[in-house]
N, C-alpha and C positions, 0 to 999 in steps of 0.2 A: 909166760903164761902156760898154764898146764893144759894139756889136751883133754878134752871131754869125749868119753867113749860114747857110742850110739845108744847104749843101754842107761846113760845118765850118770855113770861113775866118772869121777875125776882122778886121773892119774893113779889108777890101782886101788881106789877106794871100793869097798865092797857094797856100801849103801848109797842110794841116790840122796839127793839134797831133801827131798820131801820126807824121807824116813828119819833124817837127822833132826829136822824140826819137830817131828812128832815125839821124839824123846825128851825134848827140853821141857822142864817143868813150867807150868804157868806161873807168872808173877802174880802173887797175891798181895793185896794192900795189907798194911799192918792193922793189928787189932785196934779198934777205937777210932779209926780214921773217919768213919762216916759220922760219929758223934762229935768229933773235933771240928769237922767241916760245918755241921749244923750249928754248933756253939759259935763258931767264927761269924757265920752269916747272922745269927741272932744278935751277937755283939755289934756288929756293923749296922744292923737295923736299929738297935737301940741307941747307938751313937748318933745316927742320922736323926732319930726323933728328938734326942736331947739337944742337938744343934738347932733343930727347928723350934723347939721350946725356947731356947735362949734367944734366938733372932726374933721370935714373936713377942717375947718379953720386953726385949730392947725397943722394938717397934711400938708397943703399947706405951712404954714410958716416954720415948721421944715424941710420939704423936700427942700424948696428953700434955706434955710441956709445951709443944708448939700451939695446941689448942688454947691453952691457958693464956699464952702470950698473945695470940691473935685476938682473943676476947678482950684482953686488957687494952690492946692497941686499937683495934677496929670497932669494939663495942660502943665506944663513946661516938664514933662517926655514924653508926647505925641509929643510935638513939637521938642524935642531934640532927639528923637529916630532915629535909622538908617533907620526905615521904610521910612520916607520922602526923605532920600537920594536915596533909591532904587526907589521910585516913580518918582523921578526927572529924572532918567535914561529913563523913557518911552518917555519924551519929548526931551531929548538930543540925545539918541542913539536908536531910534526906531527900526532900522533894526537889531541890535544886540540883543536887547530884543526879537524881533519876532523870531529870530533864535534859541534863548535859552529860550523860553518861559517857558518850564517845571522847569528848575532851577531857573528862575526868579520868578515864582509863588511860589515855595518852599521857597525862600529867603524872599519874602514878608510875607509869613505865619509865618516864624520864627521870623521875626523882628517886627511883628505887636504888638503894646503895649496893650495886651488883658486886663491885670489887671487894667490899667489906664483907658481904655475905659469902662470897667464894673463898675469901682468905680464911674464914671461920669454918666453912664446911669441908674444905680440903683435908684439914687434919682429922676432922671427924670421920670421914670416909676411910683415911688410912688407919684410924683407931679401930674402926669396925672390922676392916680387913685383917689387921693383926690380931684382934680378939678371935675372929673366925679361925685363923691359922693356929692360934694357941689352943682353942678348944679341940680341934681336930688332932693336934699333936698330943695334947694332954690325954685324950681318949685312947689313942694308939699306945702311949706310954703306959698307961694303966693295965692294958691287956697283953703287954709283951712280957 
């Protein structure tokens, strides 16, 4: 190891370390680096928006197909349930329904086809969510 003199010189060097670093030229970035960085960021943003558009389109297609399948499978169960027979009593025997409204309400709740309605509404919710994501991504894609 070289000895360091009290004035900061190393083994006979005339200048101290601080002066040596003052003489080193600053490292400058290459020309156009900033524009290339911004282009890369914009391309990555565009790629993310395109990916979002693709996923939302797939979600729209799949949820629409599942909705149509659910309507064909569970639609008949809803239409042929006893719920509609009880609802028709409101129009034919309104006074009887009004007198026994409590039992009538319980009967409606018991015969409501909950599973069939939920099976149809679940794809509708996914369809609406996918459509919302699609509109947002399409709006971003338009202005990039």
